[in-house]
C-alpha positions as CSV (number, residue, x, y, z in Angstrom):
1,M,95.8,102.9,39.8
2,F,92.3,104.4,40.8
3,T,92.8,107.4,39.0
4,I,94.5,106.2,35.7
5,N,92.5,105.2,32.6
6,P,93.7,101.9,31.7
7,F,92.4,102.3,28.2
8,A,94.3,105.5,27.5
9,V,97.6,103.7,28.3
10,L,96.5,100.9,26.1
11,S,95.9,103.3,23.2
12,E,99.6,103.8,23.3
13,A,99.7,100.3,21.7
14,I,96.4,100.0,20.1
15,P,94.7,102.7,18.3
16,S,91.5,103.9,20.3
17,I,89.4,103.2,16.9
18,F,89.8,99.5,17.6
19,L,88.7,99.9,21.2
20,Q,85.7,101.7,20.1
21,S,85.1,99.1,17.5
22,F,85.3,96.5,20.2
23,V,82.4,98.2,22.3
24,I,80.2,98.6,19.1
25,V,80.6,94.8,18.4
26,M,79.8,93.9,22.1
27,I,76.4,96.1,21.9
28,G,75.7,94.3,18.5
29,L,76.2,90.9,20.1
30,I,73.6,91.8,23.0
31,V,71.0,92.9,20.3
32,V,71.5,89.8,18.1
33,G,71.7,87.6,21.2
34,T,68.6,89.1,22.7
35,V,66.5,88.9,19.5
36,M,67.7,85.3,19.1
37,D,66.4,84.7,22.8
38,I,63.1,86.2,22.0
39,I,62.3,84.4,18.9
40,H,63.4,81.2,20.4
41,K,61.8,81.4,23.8
42,K,58.8,83.6,22.6
43,N,58.9,85.5,25.8
44,V,57.7,88.6,24.4
45,K,54.8,87.1,22.5
46,Y,53.6,85.5,25.8
47,F,54.1,88.6,27.8
48,F,52.0,90.8,25.2
49,N,49.3,88.0,24.8
50,N,49.0,87.7,28.7
51,A,48.7,91.4,29.2
52,K,46.0,91.6,26.4
53,K,43.9,88.7,28.0
54,A,44.3,90.1,31.6
55,K,43.1,93.8,30.5
56,K,39.7,92.4,29.6
57,S,39.1,91.4,33.3
58,A,40.4,94.9,34.4
59,T,37.8,96.6,37.1
60,R,38.9,100.1,36.0
61,E,40.5,102.2,33.4
62,L,44.0,103.7,34.4
63,G,44.5,107.3,33.2
64,T,47.8,108.3,31.6
65,G,48.9,110.1,34.8
66,E,48.3,107.0,36.8
67,R,50.2,104.9,34.4
68,V,53.4,107.0,34.4
69,S,53.1,107.1,38.2
70,V,53.0,103.3,38.5
71,I,55.7,102.8,35.9
72,A,58.0,105.5,37.6
73,K,57.5,103.9,41.1
74,T,58.1,100.4,39.5
75,V,61.6,101.7,38.1
76,V,62.5,103.5,41.1
77,Y,61.5,101.2,43.9
78,D,60.9,97.7,42.5
79,I,63.6,97.7,40.0
80,G,66.0,100.3,41.4
81,T,66.1,98.7,44.7
82,T,65.3,95.0,43.8
83,S,62.4,95.2,46.5
84,E,61.1,91.7,45.4
85,L,63.9,90.1,47.2
86,G,63.0,91.8,50.3
87,A,65.4,92.8,53.1
88,G,68.5,90.6,53.4
89,K,71.8,89.5,52.1
90,R,70.3,88.3,48.9
91,R,69.4,91.8,47.9
92,V,72.4,93.4,49.1
93,A,74.5,91.2,46.6
94,H,72.1,91.9,43.9
95,L,72.4,95.7,44.5
96,L,76.2,95.5,44.7
97,G,76.5,93.5,41.5
98,M,73.8,95.7,39.6
99,Y,75.0,99.0,40.3
100,G,78.5,97.9,40.3
101,T,78.1,96.7,36.7
102,I,76.3,99.8,35.6
103,L,78.9,102.0,36.8
104,F,81.8,99.8,35.2
105,W,80.2,99.7,31.8
106,V,79.1,103.3,31.8
107,A,82.8,104.4,32.7
108,S,84.1,102.0,30.1
109,V,82.1,103.7,27.4
110,V,83.0,107.1,28.5
111,M,86.7,106.5,28.9
112,I,87.0,104.4,25.6
113,F,85.1,106.9,23.5
114,F,86.3,110.2,24.9
115,Y,89.3,109.6,26.7
116,A,91.0,106.7,24.9
117,S,94.0,108.6,23.4
118,T,97.5,109.6,24.3
119,S,96.5,113.4,23.8
120,S,93.4,113.4,26.1
121,S,93.4,114.0,29.6
122,T,91.0,111.7,31.5
123,P,89.2,113.4,34.6
124,S,90.2,111.1,37.6
125,L,86.3,110.6,38.5
126,W,85.9,108.1,35.7
127,P,88.7,105.8,36.5
128,I,87.6,106.0,40.0
129,I,84.0,105.3,39.0
130,W,85.3,102.2,36.8
131,H,87.4,100.6,39.4
132,V,84.8,101.1,42.2
133,G,82.2,99.6,39.9
134,A,84.4,96.6,39.0
135,I,85.0,95.8,42.8
136,M,81.1,96.1,43.7
137,T,80.6,93.7,40.9
138,V,83.3,91.3,42.0
139,L,82.0,91.6,45.5
140,G,78.3,91.2,44.8
141,G,78.8,88.5,42.2
142,A,81.2,86.4,44.5
143,W,78.9,86.9,47.5
144,F,75.8,85.5,45.4
145,W,78.1,82.8,43.9
146,F,79.5,81.2,46.8
147,F,77.1,81.6,49.6
148,L,73.4,82.7,48.1
149,R,72.7,80.4,45.1
150,V,69.7,78.3,45.8
151,D,71.3,75.1,44.8
152,V,74.3,75.8,47.2
153,Y,72.3,77.3,50.0
154,S,69.1,75.1,49.8
155,E,70.1,71.9,48.1
156,A,73.7,71.4,49.2
157,Q,75.4,71.5,45.9
158,P,79.2,72.2,45.9
159,W,79.9,75.9,44.9
160,Y,82.1,74.7,42.0
161,R,79.2,72.9,40.4
162,I,78.7,74.9,37.0
163,I,75.8,74.7,34.8
164,Q,74.7,76.7,31.8
165,A,72.6,79.2,33.8
166,D,75.8,80.1,35.8
167,L,77.3,81.5,32.3
168,F,76.2,85.1,33.0
169,V,77.1,85.6,36.6
170,L,80.5,83.9,36.1
171,A,81.4,86.0,32.9
172,L,80.1,89.1,34.8
173,I,82.4,88.3,37.7
174,A,85.5,87.5,35.4
175,T,85.3,90.6,33.1
176,S,85.3,92.8,36.2
177,L,88.2,90.7,38.2
178,F,90.4,90.5,35.1
179,G,89.7,94.0,34.3
180,L,90.8,95.1,37.7
181,I,94.0,92.8,37.6
182,W,94.9,94.2,34.1
183,S,94.5,97.9,35.4
184,Y,96.7,97.1,38.4
185,L,99.5,95.3,36.6
186,Q,99.6,98.0,33.9
187,S,99.6,100.6,36.5
188,L,103.0,99.4,37.8
189,N,104.5,100.6,34.5
190,L,107.5,98.1,34.8
191,D,109.8,97.5,31.7
192,G,109.6,94.4,30.1
193,R,106.4,93.4,31.7
194,W,104.2,90.6,30.2
195,D,101.6,89.5,32.8
196,D,99.5,92.6,32.2
197,K,99.3,91.6,28.5
198,V,98.0,87.9,29.7
199,F,95.0,89.5,31.9
200,L,94.2,91.9,29.0
201,V,93.6,88.7,26.9
202,F,91.7,87.2,29.9
203,Y,89.6,90.4,30.0
204,I,88.9,90.5,26.5
205,V,88.0,86.7,26.2
206,S,85.6,87.1,29.3
207,N,83.8,90.0,27.6
208,L,83.5,88.0,24.5
209,V,81.9,85.1,26.7
210,L,79.7,87.6,28.4
211,F,78.2,89.4,25.5
212,G,78.6,86.5,22.8
213,G,76.7,84.3,25.3
214,V,73.5,86.3,25.6
215,Y,71.4,83.5,23.9
216,W,72.9,80.9,26.1
217,S,72.9,82.7,29.3
218,K,70.5,84.8,31.6
219,F,71.6,88.1,30.2
220,A,68.6,88.7,28.4
221,H,66.7,88.5,31.7
222,M,67.9,91.9,32.5
223,F,65.5,93.2,29.9
224,Y,62.5,90.9,30.6
225,K,62.4,91.4,34.3
226,P,61.8,95.1,34.3
227,G,58.8,94.6,31.8
228,A,57.2,91.9,33.8
229,A,57.5,94.1,37.0
230,I,55.9,97.0,35.2
231,Q,53.2,94.8,33.8
232,K,52.3,93.2,37.0
233,N,52.0,96.6,39.0
234,L,49.7,98.1,36.1
235,A,47.7,95.0,36.5
236,E,47.4,95.4,40.1
237,A,46.4,99.1,39.8
238,D,43.6,98.5,37.3
239,G,42.2,95.3,39.0
240,S,43.1,92.7,36.6
241,R,45.7,91.1,38.6
242,D,46.8,89.1,35.7
243,N,43.7,86.8,36.1
244,L,44.9,86.0,39.7
245,P,42.6,86.0,42.8
246,P,43.1,88.7,45.3
247,E,45.1,88.3,48.3
248,A,43.3,86.8,51.2
249,D,42.4,89.4,53.9
250,A,41.7,86.9,56.8
251,P,43.7,86.9,59.9
252,E,46.3,84.3,60.8
253,Q,44.6,81.5,62.8
254,F,47.2,78.7,62.6
255,G,50.2,79.9,64.4
256,M,53.5,80.5,62.9
257,G,53.4,77.8,60.3
258,I,55.9,78.2,57.8
259,K,57.2,81.5,59.5
260,R,59.1,79.3,62.1
261,E,62.2,79.4,59.9
262,A,63.6,81.6,57.4
263,P,62.6,80.6,53.6
264,K,65.1,78.7,52.0
265,H,63.4,75.6,50.5
266,Y,63.0,76.7,47.0
């Protein structure tokens, strides 16, 4: 299972051009959904207006080298390690889900566009990456869904309570989980088997929900948050601090205070 390209096996029944077209359509849905989200919520307009306003209160001008350094550090540390979440379970779950999704998507594109034919031979590395990425996504997503969500952890809501904001994480878990089950059933290679086709349909539908639901889910936040993190660090470097006051440098004088317990009252 882990060394078999499920898309190459699928191409025996469905021409690879249809698989590639499906990926292109999904990318198109991401673009359309994100643009609609930008127009409706006006996030980008607010982002640029706020950056322009904050720049007027900057205390120093950043050189090109400094800007590149700040951006690179933000991408590698803040974004690449989700440092804003601090050390703990929430950060581990996000890292599992984030890097698992990246591996899963990248391997899917490579195997579909370069090795999804009966005549091609897929290097075993790519199916391994695909399956490992799917497992990481399911583990990270399920860990977050069942144990770490704010409304479950801090507000005592049942884990099965679903709202629109949950569409992204649920669709993400579903695509990876159904993909894994479909791949496993297909790898059994049994005559007259039908259940692999059922989970293939589930896999396709969950992808349609994930990429087609960008406008209604938190999918677009994946593009906003890196930009916001970069702007925040640039603002700190040039002294504008997004028009916020500097952090207090006074010593703690009132005991433990809110540090008496782990923060969970969001």
